[in-house]
Each structure stands twice: as structure tokens, then as C-alpha cells.
DSSP file (Angstrom, degrees, kcal/mol; ACC not computed):
  #  RESIDUE AA STRUCTURE BP1 BP2  ACC     N-H-->O    O-->H-N    N-H-->O    O-->H-N    TCO  KAPPA ALPHA  PHI   PSI    X-CA   Y-CA   Z-CA
    1    1 A X     >        0   0    0      0, 0.0     4,-2.5     0, 0.0     5,-0.2   0.000 360.0 360.0 360.0 -38.8  105.4  109.1  112.6
    2    2 A X  H  >  +     0   0    0      2,-0.2     4,-2.3     1,-0.2     5,-0.2   0.932 360.0  47.6 -65.1 -44.6  105.1  109.5  108.9
    3    3 A X  H  > S+     0   0    0      1,-0.2     4,-2.8     2,-0.2    -1,-0.2   0.904 112.6  50.0 -62.4 -41.0  104.6  105.8  108.4
    4    4 A X  H  > S+     0   0    0      2,-0.2     4,-2.1     1,-0.2     6,-0.2   0.928 110.3  49.3 -63.5 -44.8  102.1  105.6  111.2
    5    5 A X  H  <>S+     0   0    0     -4,-2.5     5,-2.5     1,-0.2     6,-1.0   0.898 115.4  43.6 -62.6 -40.8  100.1  108.5  109.8
    6    6 A X  H ><5S+     0   0    0     -4,-2.3     3,-1.4     3,-0.2    -1,-0.2   0.902 111.9  53.7 -70.3 -40.6  100.0  106.9  106.3
    7    7 A X  H 3<5S+     0   0    0     -4,-2.8    -2,-0.2     1,-0.3    -1,-0.2   0.835 109.5  47.7 -63.1 -33.5   99.2  103.5  107.8
    8    8 A X  T 3<5S-     0   0    0     -4,-2.1    -1,-0.3    -5,-0.2    -2,-0.2   0.385 114.5-121.1 -86.6   4.0   96.2  104.9  109.7
    9    9 A X  T < 5S+     0   0    0     -3,-1.4    -3,-0.2     2,-0.2    -2,-0.1   0.777  74.6 131.4  60.0  30.6   95.2  106.6  106.4
   10   10 A X  S   <S-     0   0    0     -5,-2.5     2,-0.3    -6,-0.2    -4,-0.2   0.728  84.5 -14.1 -77.4 -23.7   95.3  110.1  108.0
   11   11 A X  S    S-     0   0    0     -6,-1.0     2,-0.3    -9,-0.1    -2,-0.2  -0.893  71.8-120.6-157.9-175.9   97.3  111.2  105.0
   12   12 A X     >  -     0   0    0     -2,-0.3     4,-2.1    -3,-0.1     5,-0.2  -0.933  27.4-112.3-134.0 159.4   99.2  109.6  102.1
   13   13 A X  H  > S+     0   0    0     -2,-0.3     4,-2.4     1,-0.2     5,-0.2   0.894 118.9  55.0 -57.8 -37.2  102.8  109.8  100.9
   14   14 A X  H  > S+     0   0    0      1,-0.2     4,-2.2     2,-0.2    -1,-0.2   0.910 107.1  48.5 -62.1 -42.6  101.6  111.7   97.8
   15   15 A X  H  > S+     0   0    0      1,-0.2     4,-2.2     2,-0.2    -1,-0.2   0.882 112.0  49.7 -65.2 -37.4   99.9  114.3  100.0
   16   16 A X  H  X S+     0   0    0     -4,-2.1     4,-2.5     2,-0.2    -2,-0.2   0.876 108.5  52.3 -69.4 -36.9  103.0  114.7  102.1
   17   17 A X  H  X S+     0   0    0     -4,-2.4     4,-2.2     2,-0.2    -2,-0.2   0.913 109.8  49.9 -62.7 -42.0  105.2  115.1   99.0
   18   18 A X  H  X S+     0   0    0     -4,-2.2     4,-1.1     2,-0.2    -2,-0.2   0.918 111.7  47.8 -62.1 -44.2  102.8  117.8   97.8
   19   19 A X  H  < S+     0   0    0     -4,-2.2     3,-0.4     1,-0.2     4,-0.2   0.901 110.4  52.3 -63.7 -40.1  103.1  119.6  101.1
   20   20 A X  H >< S+     0   0    0     -4,-2.5     3,-1.7     1,-0.2     6,-0.2   0.900 104.7  56.1 -61.4 -41.3  106.9  119.2  101.1
   21   21 A X  H 3< S+     0   0    0     -4,-2.2    -1,-0.2     1,-0.3     3,-0.2   0.793 103.1  55.4 -62.5 -28.0  107.0  120.8   97.6
   22   22 A X  T 3< S+     0   0    0     -4,-1.1     2,-0.4    -3,-0.4    -1,-0.3   0.467 101.8  61.5 -85.3   0.1  105.2  123.9   99.0
   23   23 A X    X   +     0   0    0     -3,-1.7     3,-1.5    -4,-0.2    -1,-0.2  -0.677  58.6 168.9-125.9  77.2  107.8  124.4  101.7
   24   24 A X  T 3  S+     0   0    0     -2,-0.4    -1,-0.1     1,-0.3     5,-0.1   0.691  75.4  52.9 -66.6 -18.7  111.1  125.0   99.9
   25   25 A X  T 3  S+     0   0    0      2,-0.0    -1,-0.3     4,-0.0     2,-0.2   0.237  75.2 132.3-102.2  15.3  113.0  126.1  103.1
   26   26 A X    X   -     0   0    0     -3,-1.5     3,-1.0    -6,-0.2    -3,-0.0  -0.466  61.5-114.9 -68.1 130.9  112.1  123.1  105.2
   27   27 A X  T 3  S+     0   0    0      1,-0.2     5,-0.1    -2,-0.2    -1,-0.1  -0.309  97.0  16.1 -63.5 151.4  115.2  121.7  107.0
   28   28 A X  T 3> S+     0   0    0      1,-0.1     4,-2.7     3,-0.1    -1,-0.2   0.781  80.1 154.3  57.6  30.8  116.3  118.1  106.0
   29   29 A X  H <>  +     0   0    0     -3,-1.0     4,-2.4     1,-0.2     5,-0.2   0.876  66.2  49.4 -58.0 -44.8  114.2  118.4  102.8
   30   30 A X  H  > S+     0   0    0      2,-0.2     4,-2.0     1,-0.2    -1,-0.2   0.938 113.3  46.4 -64.0 -47.0  116.2  115.9  100.7
   31   31 A X  H  > S+     0   0    0      1,-0.2     4,-2.2     2,-0.2    -2,-0.2   0.927 112.6  50.3 -60.1 -46.2  116.2  113.3  103.5
   32   32 A X  H  X S+     0   0    0     -4,-2.7     4,-2.4     1,-0.2    -1,-0.2   0.895 108.6  52.9 -61.7 -40.7  112.4  113.8  104.1
   33   33 A X  H  X S+     0   0    0     -4,-2.4     4,-2.0    -5,-0.2    -1,-0.2   0.889 109.1  48.9 -61.1 -40.0  111.7  113.4  100.3
   34   34 A X  H  X S+     0   0    0     -4,-2.0     4,-2.1     2,-0.2    -2,-0.2   0.882 110.5  50.7 -69.8 -36.4  113.6  110.1  100.2
   35   35 A X  H  X S+     0   0    0     -4,-2.2     4,-2.3     2,-0.2    -2,-0.2   0.919 110.2  50.0 -64.3 -42.8  111.7  108.8  103.2
   36   36 A X  H  X S+     0   0    0     -4,-2.4     4,-2.3     1,-0.2    -2,-0.2   0.878 108.5  52.9 -64.1 -37.2  108.4  109.8  101.6
   37   37 A X  H  X S+     0   0    0     -4,-2.0     4,-1.3     2,-0.2    -1,-0.2   0.920 109.5  48.7 -62.4 -43.2  109.4  108.0   98.4
   38   38 A X  H  <>S+     0   0    0     -4,-2.1     5,-2.1     1,-0.2     4,-0.3   0.876 109.8  52.1 -65.5 -37.1  110.2  104.9  100.4
   39   39 A X  H ><5S+     0   0    0     -4,-2.3     3,-1.5     1,-0.2    -1,-0.2   0.914 106.5  53.7 -62.3 -42.2  106.8  105.1  102.1
   40   40 A X  H 3<5S+     0   0    0     -4,-2.3    -1,-0.2     1,-0.3    -2,-0.2   0.812 106.3  53.8 -62.2 -29.1  105.1  105.4   98.7
   41   41 A X  T 3<5S-     0   0    0     -4,-1.3    25,-0.5    -5,-0.1    -1,-0.3   0.477 131.5 -88.2 -87.1  -2.4  106.9  102.2   97.7
   42   42 A X  T < 5S+     0   0    0     -3,-1.5     2,-0.5    -4,-0.3    -3,-0.2   0.508  74.2 142.8 117.0   3.4  105.5  100.3  100.7
   43   43 A X      < +     0   0    0     -5,-2.1    -1,-0.3     1,-0.1    -2,-0.1  -0.668  21.5 179.4 -75.8 128.5  107.8  100.7  103.8
   44   44 A X        +     0   0    0     -2,-0.5     2,-0.3     1,-0.1    -1,-0.1   0.328  55.4  26.6-115.5   5.7  105.4  100.9  106.7
   45   45 A X  S  > S-     0   0    0      1,-0.1     4,-2.5   -42,-0.0     5,-0.2  -0.974  81.8-101.7-157.9 167.1  107.7  101.2  109.7
   46   46 A X  H  > S+     0   0    0     -2,-0.3     4,-2.7     1,-0.2     5,-0.2   0.903 122.6  52.3 -60.2 -41.2  111.1  102.4  110.8
   47   47 A X  H  > S+     0   0    0      2,-0.2     4,-2.0     1,-0.2    -1,-0.2   0.925 110.7  45.9 -63.3 -45.1  112.3   98.8  110.8
   48   48 A X  H  > S+     0   0    0      2,-0.2     4,-1.9     1,-0.2    -1,-0.2   0.899 113.6  50.3 -65.0 -39.8  111.0   98.2  107.2
   49   49 A X  H  X S+     0   0    0     -4,-2.5     4,-2.3     1,-0.2    -2,-0.2   0.927 111.7  46.8 -64.0 -44.7  112.6  101.4  106.0
   50   50 A X  H  X>S+     0   0    0     -4,-2.7     4,-3.1     2,-0.2     5,-0.7   0.811 107.3  56.3 -73.2 -27.7  115.9  100.6  107.5
   51   51 A X  I  X>S+     0   0    0     -4,-2.0     5,-2.6    -5,-0.2     4,-1.4   0.942 110.3  47.3 -61.3 -45.8  115.9   97.1  106.1
   52   52 A X  I  <>S+     0   0    0     -4,-1.9     5,-3.2     3,-0.2     6,-0.3   0.933 123.4  32.5 -58.2 -47.8  115.5   98.7  102.7
   53   53 A X  I  <>S+     0   0    0     -4,-2.3     5,-1.3     3,-0.2    -2,-0.2   0.940 127.5  33.9 -79.1 -50.0  118.2  101.3  103.3
   54   54 A X  I  <5S+     0   0    0     -4,-3.1    -3,-0.2    -5,-0.2    -2,-0.1   0.792 133.2  19.6 -82.0 -29.8  120.8   99.4  105.5
   55   55 A X  I  X<S+     0   0    0     -4,-1.4     4,-1.1    -5,-0.7     6,-0.4   0.860 128.3  33.4-105.9 -62.1  120.4   95.9  104.2
   56   56 A X  I  4XS+     0   0    0     -5,-2.6     5,-2.3     2,-0.2     4,-0.3   0.980 128.0  29.2 -67.1 -61.0  118.9   95.7  100.8
   57   57 A X  I >4<S+     0   0    0     -5,-3.2     3,-1.4    -6,-0.2    -4,-0.2   0.936 118.2  54.8 -67.1 -47.3  120.1   98.9   99.1
   58   58 A X  T 34<S+     0   0    0     -5,-1.3    -1,-0.2    -6,-0.3    -2,-0.2   0.766 116.6  37.8 -61.2 -25.5  123.4   99.3  100.9
   59   59 A X  T 3<5S-     0   0    0     -4,-1.1    95,-2.9    -3,-0.3    -1,-0.3   0.289 111.2-112.3-112.9   9.2  124.5   95.8   99.9
   60   60 A X  T < 5 +     0   0    0     -3,-1.4    -3,-0.2    -4,-0.3    92,-0.2   0.775  57.6 160.0  70.5  26.5  123.2   95.6   96.4
   61   61 A X      < -     0   0    0     -5,-2.3    -1,-0.2    -6,-0.4     3,-0.1  -0.439  50.9 -86.4 -74.9 156.5  120.5   93.0   97.1
   62   62 A X        -     0   0    0      1,-0.1     2,-0.4    -2,-0.1    -1,-0.1  -0.241  49.8 -99.7 -60.5 153.8  117.6   92.7   94.6
   63   63 A X        -     0   0    0     -3,-0.1     2,-0.2    -6,-0.0    -1,-0.1  -0.628  39.8-147.9 -77.8 125.3  114.7   95.0   95.2
   64   64 A X        -     0   0    0     -2,-0.4     2,-0.6    19,-0.1    19,-0.2  -0.481  18.3-109.1 -89.1 163.8  111.8   93.3   96.9
   65   65 A X  E >   -A   82   0A   0     17,-3.0    17,-2.4    -2,-0.2     3,-0.6  -0.845  38.5-140.7 -93.0 123.1  108.1   94.0   96.5
   66   66 A X  E 3  S+A   81   0A   0     -2,-0.6    15,-0.2   -25,-0.5    14,-0.2  -0.624  73.1   4.6 -94.7 144.6  106.8   95.6   99.6
   67   67 A X  E 3  S-     0   0A   0     13,-1.6     2,-0.4    12,-0.5    -1,-0.2   0.903  83.6-170.4  52.2  46.0  103.4   95.0  101.3
   68   68 A X  E <   -A   79   0A   0     11,-1.7    11,-2.3    -3,-0.6     2,-0.2  -0.527  14.3-136.1 -70.3 121.2  102.8   92.2   98.7
   69   69 A X  E     +A   78   0A   0     -2,-0.4     2,-0.3     9,-0.2     9,-0.2  -0.557  28.1 175.5 -81.4 145.9   99.2   91.0   99.0
   70   70 A X  E     -A   77   0A   0      7,-2.5     7,-3.0    -2,-0.2     2,-0.4  -0.988  20.8-143.6-151.5 137.1   98.6   87.3   98.9
   71   71 A X  E     +A   76   0A   0     -2,-0.3     2,-0.4     5,-0.2     5,-0.2  -0.879  19.6 173.2-104.9 134.9   95.5   85.2   99.3
   72   72 A X  E >  S-A   75   0A   0      3,-2.3     3,-2.3    -2,-0.4    41,-0.1  -0.962  73.2 -16.9-140.5 123.7   95.6   81.8  101.0
   73   73 A X  T 3  S-     0   0    0     -2,-0.4     3,-0.1     1,-0.3    -1,-0.0   0.857 128.7 -52.3  51.6  39.8   92.5   79.8  101.7
   74   74 A X  T 3  S+     0   0    0      1,-0.2     2,-0.4     0, 0.0    -1,-0.3   0.369 113.0 118.1  83.1  -5.8   90.3   82.9  101.2
   75   75 A X  E <   -A   72   0A   0     -3,-2.3    -3,-2.3     2,-0.0     2,-0.5  -0.808  59.2-137.2 -98.8 135.1   92.3   85.1  103.6
   76   76 A X  E     +A   71   0A   0     -2,-0.4     2,-0.3    -5,-0.2    -5,-0.2  -0.783  28.9 177.1 -89.8 128.0   94.1   88.2  102.4
   77   77 A X  E     -A   70   0A   0     -7,-3.0    -7,-2.5    -2,-0.5     2,-0.4  -0.908  20.7-142.5-128.6 156.0   97.6   88.6  103.9
   78   78 A X  E     -A   69   0A   0     -2,-0.3     2,-0.4    -9,-0.2    -9,-0.2  -0.978   9.4-152.3-121.6 133.5  100.4   91.1  103.3
   79   79 A X  E     -A   68   0A   0    -11,-2.3   -11,-1.7    -2,-0.4   -12,-0.5  -0.875  14.8-137.3-105.0 135.4  104.1   90.2  103.3
   80   80 A X  E    S+     0   0A   0     -2,-0.4   -13,-1.6     1,-0.3     2,-0.4   0.947  88.3   0.3 -57.6 -53.3  106.6   92.9  104.3
   81   81 A X  E     -AB  66  90A   0      9,-1.6     9,-3.0   -15,-0.2     2,-0.5  -0.989  69.2-172.8-140.1 128.0  109.0   92.1  101.5
   82   82 A X  E     -AB  65  89A   0    -17,-2.4   -17,-3.0    -2,-0.4     2,-0.9  -0.985  14.9-159.7-126.0 128.7  108.6   89.5   98.8
   83   83 A X  E >>> - B   0  88A   0      5,-3.3     5,-1.6    -2,-0.5     3,-0.9  -0.845  16.0-169.8-103.4  93.0  111.2   88.5   96.3
   84   84 A X  G >45S+     0   0    0     -2,-0.9     3,-1.2     1,-0.3    -1,-0.2   0.885  78.6  49.6 -56.5 -50.1  108.9   86.9   93.7
   85   85 A X  G 345S+     0   0    0      1,-0.3    -1,-0.3    -3,-0.1    -2,-0.0   0.756 117.4  42.1 -64.2 -23.8  111.5   85.3   91.4
   86   86 A X  G <45S-     0   0    0     -3,-0.9    -1,-0.3     2,-0.2    -2,-0.2   0.465 102.5-128.5-100.7  -3.5  113.3   83.7   94.4
   87   87 A X  T <<5 +     0   0    0     -3,-1.2    33,-2.2    -4,-0.8     2,-0.4   0.947  62.8 140.2  49.2  52.3  110.1   82.6   96.2
   88   88 A X  E   < -Bc  83 120A   0     -5,-1.6    -5,-3.3    31,-0.2     2,-0.4  -0.982  36.2-165.9-128.5 136.6  111.5   84.3   99.3
   89   89 A X  E     -Bc  82 121A   0     31,-3.0    33,-2.9    -2,-0.4     2,-0.5  -0.972   4.6-160.4-121.8 135.9  109.7   86.4  101.9
   90   90 A X  E     -Bc  81 122A   0     -9,-3.0    -9,-1.6    -2,-0.4     2,-0.5  -0.980   7.8-167.3-115.3 121.9  111.3   88.7  104.5
   91   91 A X  E     - c   0 123A   0     31,-2.8    33,-2.9    -2,-0.5     2,-0.6  -0.925   8.6-151.7-107.7 131.9  109.1   89.5  107.5
   92   92 A X  E     - c   0 124A   0     -2,-0.5     2,-0.9    31,-0.2    33,-0.2  -0.909   8.9-160.4-110.6 113.8  110.3   92.4  109.7
   93   93 A X        +     0   0    0     31,-3.2    33,-0.5    -2,-0.6     2,-0.2  -0.797  13.8 173.7-104.6  98.9  109.1   92.0  113.3
   94   94 A X     >  -     0   0    0     -2,-0.9     4,-0.5    31,-0.2     3,-0.2  -0.476  43.9-110.4 -87.5 170.9  109.2   95.2  115.4
   95   95 A X  T  4 S+     0   0    0      1,-0.2     4,-0.5    -2,-0.2     3,-0.3   0.762 104.5  74.6 -74.6 -24.8  107.8   95.2  118.9
   96   96 A X  T  4 S+     0   0    0      1,-0.2     3,-0.2     2,-0.2    -1,-0.2   0.909 113.4  15.8 -59.5 -48.3  104.8   97.4  118.0
   97   97 A X  T  4 S+     0   0    0     -3,-0.2    -1,-0.2     1,-0.1    -2,-0.2   0.307 124.2  56.9-110.7   8.7  102.7   94.8  116.1
   98   98 A X  S  < S+     0   0    0     -4,-0.5    -2,-0.2    -3,-0.3    -1,-0.1   0.129  75.3  93.7-127.4  21.4  104.3   91.6  117.1
   99   99 A X        +     0   0    0     -4,-0.5     2,-0.2    -3,-0.2    -1,-0.1   0.716  68.0  76.2 -91.4 -21.5  104.2   91.6  120.9
  100  100 A X  S  > S-     0   0    0      1,-0.1     4,-2.3    -3,-0.1     5,-0.2  -0.495  81.7-120.6 -92.4 161.3  100.9   89.7  121.6
  101  101 A X  H  > S+     0   0    0      1,-0.2     4,-2.3     2,-0.2     5,-0.1   0.898 115.3  52.8 -61.7 -40.8  100.3   85.9  121.4
  102  102 A X  H  > S+     0   0    0      2,-0.2     4,-2.0     1,-0.2    -1,-0.2   0.916 109.5  47.2 -62.9 -44.7   97.6   86.6  118.8
  103  103 A X  H  > S+     0   0    0      1,-0.2     4,-2.1     2,-0.2    -1,-0.2   0.911 111.9  50.4 -64.5 -41.9   99.9   88.7  116.6
  104  104 A X  H  X S+     0   0    0     -4,-2.3     4,-2.2     1,-0.2    -1,-0.2   0.889 108.4  53.3 -63.1 -38.8  102.7   86.0  116.9
  105  105 A X  H  X S+     0   0    0     -4,-2.3     4,-2.0     2,-0.2    -1,-0.2   0.896 107.9  50.1 -62.6 -41.4  100.2   83.4  115.9
  106  106 A X  H  X S+     0   0    0     -4,-2.0     4,-2.3     2,-0.2    -1,-0.2   0.897 108.9  53.1 -63.6 -39.7   99.2   85.4  112.8
  107  107 A X  H  X S+     0   0    0     -4,-2.1     4,-2.2     1,-0.2    -2,-0.2   0.919 108.6  49.0 -60.8 -43.5  102.9   85.7  111.9
  108  108 A X  H  X S+     0   0    0     -4,-2.2     4,-2.6     1,-0.2    -1,-0.2   0.872 108.4  53.9 -66.6 -36.3  103.3   81.9  112.2
  109  109 A X  H  X S+     0   0    0     -4,-2.0     4,-2.9     2,-0.2     5,-0.2   0.930 108.1  50.3 -60.2 -45.0  100.3   81.4  110.0
  110  110 A X  H  X S+     0   0    0     -4,-2.3     4,-2.1     1,-0.2    -2,-0.2   0.913 111.5  48.2 -60.0 -42.5  101.8   83.6  107.3
  111  111 A X  H  X S+     0   0    0     -4,-2.2     4,-2.1     2,-0.2    -1,-0.2   0.919 112.6  48.5 -63.7 -44.0  105.1   81.7  107.5
  112  112 A X  H  X S+     0   0    0     -4,-2.6     4,-2.4     1,-0.2    -2,-0.2   0.936 112.8  46.8 -61.5 -47.6  103.2   78.4  107.2
  113  113 A X  H  X S+     0   0    0     -4,-2.9     4,-1.8     1,-0.2    -1,-0.2   0.842 109.6  54.2 -68.1 -32.5  101.1   79.5  104.2
  114  114 A X  H  <>S+     0   0    0     -4,-2.1     5,-3.0    -5,-0.2    -1,-0.2   0.918 110.0  47.7 -63.5 -42.2  104.2   80.9  102.5
  115  115 A X  H ><5S+     0   0    0     -4,-2.1     3,-1.4     3,-0.2    -2,-0.2   0.895 108.1  54.5 -65.6 -40.5  105.9   77.5  102.9
  116  116 A X  H 3<5S+     0   0    0     -4,-2.4    -1,-0.2     1,-0.3    -2,-0.2   0.883 108.9  49.4 -58.7 -37.8  102.8   75.7  101.6
  117  117 A X  T 3<5S-     0   0    0     -4,-1.8    -1,-0.3    -5,-0.2    -2,-0.2   0.444 127.6-100.2 -83.0  -0.1  103.0   78.0   98.5
  118  118 A X  T < 5S+     0   0    0     -3,-1.4     2,-0.2     1,-0.3    -3,-0.2   0.474  81.2 125.6  99.1   2.8  106.7   77.2   98.0
  119  119 A X      < -     0   0    0     -5,-3.0     2,-0.4    -6,-0.2    -1,-0.3  -0.633  52.1-136.9 -95.8 154.1  108.2   80.3   99.5
  120  120 A X  E     -c   88   0A   0    -33,-2.2   -31,-3.0    -2,-0.2     2,-0.5  -0.875  18.2-145.7-104.5 141.7  110.8   80.5  102.3
  121  121 A X  E     -c   89   0A   0     -2,-0.4     2,-0.5   -33,-0.2   -31,-0.2  -0.929  10.1-165.8-114.0 131.3  110.4   83.1  105.0
  122  122 A X  E     -c   90   0A   0    -33,-2.9   -31,-2.8    -2,-0.5     2,-0.6  -0.972  11.3-157.9-108.4 124.9  113.1   84.9  106.8
  123  123 A X  E     -c   91   0A   0     -2,-0.5     2,-0.3   -33,-0.2   -31,-0.2  -0.920  17.3-179.7-108.8 115.7  111.9   86.7  110.0
  124  124 A X  E     -c   92   0A   0    -33,-2.9   -31,-3.2    -2,-0.6     2,-0.2  -0.807   6.6-171.2-118.0 154.4  114.2   89.5  111.0
  125  125 A X     >  -     0   0    0     -2,-0.3     4,-1.7   -33,-0.2     5,-0.2  -0.561  46.2 -68.3-129.1-165.6  114.1   92.0  113.9
  126  126 A X  H  >>S+     0   0    0    -33,-0.5     4,-3.3     1,-0.2     5,-0.8   0.879 123.6  54.6 -57.9 -44.6  115.8   95.1  115.2
  127  127 A X  I  >>S+     0   0    0      1,-0.2     5,-1.9     2,-0.2     4,-0.9   0.904 108.9  47.8 -60.3 -43.4  119.1   93.5  116.0
  128  128 A X  I  45S+     0   0    0      3,-0.2     8,-0.4    -3,-0.2    -1,-0.2   0.881 121.3  35.9 -65.7 -37.6  119.6   92.1  112.5
  129  129 A X  I  <5S+     0   0    0     -4,-1.7     4,-0.3     2,-0.1    -2,-0.2   0.917 130.4  25.3 -84.4 -45.9  118.7   95.4  110.8
  130  130 A X  I  <5S+     0   0    0     -4,-3.3     3,-0.2    -5,-0.2    -3,-0.2   0.866 131.6  31.2 -91.3 -39.1  120.2   98.0  113.1
  131  131 A X  I  <<S+     0   0    0     -4,-0.9    -3,-0.2    -5,-0.8    -4,-0.1   0.820 133.8  21.0 -90.5 -32.8  123.0   96.3  114.9
  132  132 A X     >< +     0   0    0     -5,-1.9     4,-2.4    -6,-0.2     5,-0.2  -0.332  67.0 145.1-134.6  52.9  124.2   93.7  112.3
  133  133 A X  H  > S+     0   0    0     -4,-0.3     4,-2.5    -3,-0.2     5,-0.1   0.850  76.8  50.9 -64.3 -33.0  123.1   94.9  108.8
  134  134 A X  H  > S+     0   0    0      2,-0.2     4,-2.3     1,-0.2    -1,-0.2   0.935 112.5  44.6 -70.9 -45.3  126.2   93.6  107.1
  135  135 A X  H  > S+     0   0    0      2,-0.2     4,-2.2     1,-0.2    -2,-0.2   0.884 114.0  52.0 -63.7 -37.9  125.9   90.1  108.6
  136  136 A X  H  X S+     0   0    0     -4,-2.4     4,-3.0    -8,-0.4     5,-0.2   0.925 108.3  50.2 -64.5 -44.4  122.2   90.2  107.8
  137  137 A X  H  X S+     0   0    0     -4,-2.5     4,-2.8     1,-0.2    -2,-0.2   0.904 109.9  51.1 -61.2 -41.1  122.9   91.1  104.2
  138  138 A X  H  X S+     0   0    0     -4,-2.3     4,-2.1     2,-0.2    -1,-0.2   0.916 112.8  46.3 -62.2 -41.7  125.4   88.2  103.9
  139  139 A X  H  X S+     0   0    0     -4,-2.2     4,-2.0     2,-0.2    -2,-0.2   0.925 113.7  46.7 -66.7 -45.2  122.8   85.8  105.4
  140  140 A X  H  X S+     0   0    0     -4,-3.0     4,-2.6     1,-0.2    -2,-0.2   0.918 112.4  51.5 -62.7 -42.7  120.0   87.0  103.1
  141  141 A X  H  X S+     0   0    0     -4,-2.8     4,-2.8    -5,-0.2    -1,-0.2   0.890 107.0  53.5 -61.8 -39.4  122.3   86.9  100.1
  142  142 A X  H  X S+     0   0    0     -4,-2.1     4,-2.0     2,-0.2    -1,-0.2   0.915 111.1  45.7 -62.4 -42.5  123.3   83.3  100.9
  143  143 A X  H  X S+     0   0    0     -4,-2.0     4,-1.3     2,-0.2    -2,-0.2   0.917 112.6  51.4 -65.5 -42.3  119.6   82.3  101.0
  144  144 A X  H  <>S+     0   0    0     -4,-2.6     5,-2.8     1,-0.2     3,-0.2   0.907 108.8  50.6 -61.5 -41.7  119.0   84.2   97.8
  145  145 A X  H ><5S+     0   0    0     -4,-2.8     3,-1.7     1,-0.2    -1,-0.2   0.917 107.6  53.1 -62.7 -42.5  121.9   82.4   96.1
  146  146 A X  H 3<5S+     0   0    0     -4,-2.0    -1,-0.2     1,-0.3    -2,-0.2   0.805 110.4  49.2 -60.6 -28.3  120.6   79.1   97.2
  147  147 A X  T 3<5S-     0   0    0     -4,-1.3    -1,-0.3    -3,-0.2    -2,-0.2   0.316 134.9 -83.1 -97.5   7.5  117.3   80.0   95.6
  148  148 A X  T < 5S+     0   0    0     -3,-1.7    -3,-0.2     1,-0.3     2,-0.2   0.424  75.6 144.9 114.9  -1.6  118.8   81.1   92.3
  149  149 A X      < -     0   0    0     -5,-2.8    -1,-0.3    -6,-0.1    -2,-0.0  -0.524  21.7-176.9 -71.4 134.1  120.1   84.7   92.7
  150  150 A X        +     0   0    0     -2,-0.2    -1,-0.1     2,-0.1    -5,-0.1   0.287  42.3 116.0-113.2   7.6  123.3   85.3   90.7
  151  151 A X        -     0   0    0      1,-0.1     2,-0.5   -10,-0.1   -90,-0.1  -0.081  66.6-107.3 -72.0 175.4  124.0   88.9   91.7
  152  152 A X        -     0   0    0    -92,-0.2     2,-0.4   -91,-0.0    -1,-0.1  -0.898  23.1-127.5-109.3 133.0  127.0   90.1   93.7
  153  153 A X        -     0   0    0     -2,-0.5     2,-0.5   -15,-0.0   -93,-0.2  -0.626  23.1-141.0 -75.9 131.9  126.8   91.3   97.3
  154  154 A X        -     0   0    0    -95,-2.9     2,-0.3    -2,-0.4   -93,-0.1  -0.822  13.5-152.1 -96.1 130.9  128.2   94.7   97.8
  155  155 A X        -     0   0    0     -2,-0.5     2,-0.3   -95,-0.1   -21,-0.0  -0.700   4.0-145.1 -99.7 156.4  130.2   95.3  100.9
  156  156 A X    >   -     0   0    0     -2,-0.3     3,-1.8     1,-0.1   -97,-0.0  -0.759  30.7-105.6-113.2 161.9  130.6   98.6  102.7
  157  157 A X  T 3  S+     0   0    0     -2,-0.3    -1,-0.1     1,-0.3    -2,-0.0   0.811 121.6  55.8 -57.5 -28.3  133.7   99.9  104.5
  158  158 A X  T 3  S+     0   0    0      2,-0.0     2,-0.3   -24,-0.0    -1,-0.3   0.574  83.3 104.2 -82.8  -7.7  131.9   99.3  107.8
  159  159 A X    <         0   0    0     -3,-1.8    -4,-0.0     1,-0.1   -26,-0.0  -0.567 360.0 360.0 -74.4 134.2  131.3   95.6  107.0
  160  160 A X              0   0    0     -2,-0.3    -1,-0.1    -5,-0.0    -3,-0.0   0.439 360.0 360.0 -96.5 360.0  133.6   93.3  108.9
């Protein structure tokens, strides 16, 4: 709901942080503050937020640039997560904005234009992020290594 409200420009993460500061006895205050911080950094949906938390942060992957704007042939596009140094894009496809033929066609255009510009696109969904975050992190890390990342993947006790 917070991401939707910010996305529709009904409010902003900054305004919500200010409101949170004025309510010291609000339950789950610490968690809510961290979610608002992630919104301010560009996560625009539950799926994007959980990719950041369950896949990227939890496994020590490099921090991507969120909602990265990019122009191709005069059209402005936004990429969910872009790893600039690796020329890698991660697109997170939830059902809300990716269910129609038209939306899917726009997604494929973004993938094509990213490839034209030299980037590789990984398109992930709910299963990869919520059901299999450890396997997803291993897969993303393998692609990152192939593209030059030298970092170490961090495993969690729940990773099999």
C-alpha cells in the first residue's frame, strides 16, 4: 500500500518518514522505517522490495540502482534494478503490471533495447523471489561473475 501510494504520487517516502517521526508509539516502527527507506531508494512494489531484502542484501550481492532511467530511440524507460558496472538489468515481474499483452510487449521492448545497449536482462517473478531466494541469488551471482563481479556470495542457514 505504501509503494502504491508513493507510485501514484499521493504522498512521498519523505512525507511518510516525517509522519512516522511524529508517532513515537506506533507499532512495528523500526520495520516501517526500513520499508520507507527502501521506498525512498526506489523499490516500487512488494516484489521489488523483497528482491532487495531476500535476494540482494541477504546474499551479499552488489547494490543495484533502482528505477534507473534510460533513453533509447527517444523513449524514456525505467529499469527495476540496474547493475551499471556489470551491464546487467534485473526486471521484476509481478502480476499487477505485467498481465496484459501490451504490458508484456513493453517488457520485451525493454529487454531488446537493453541488449542493443550491451546489457543482459534477467526477468524474475514471485517464485524466484519468495519461494527460491537462495537459488535465485546463486543464479544472479553466477551471471554477475560471468560479467566481471569478483565478490563473494553469502549463504544463509536456510540456503540449501
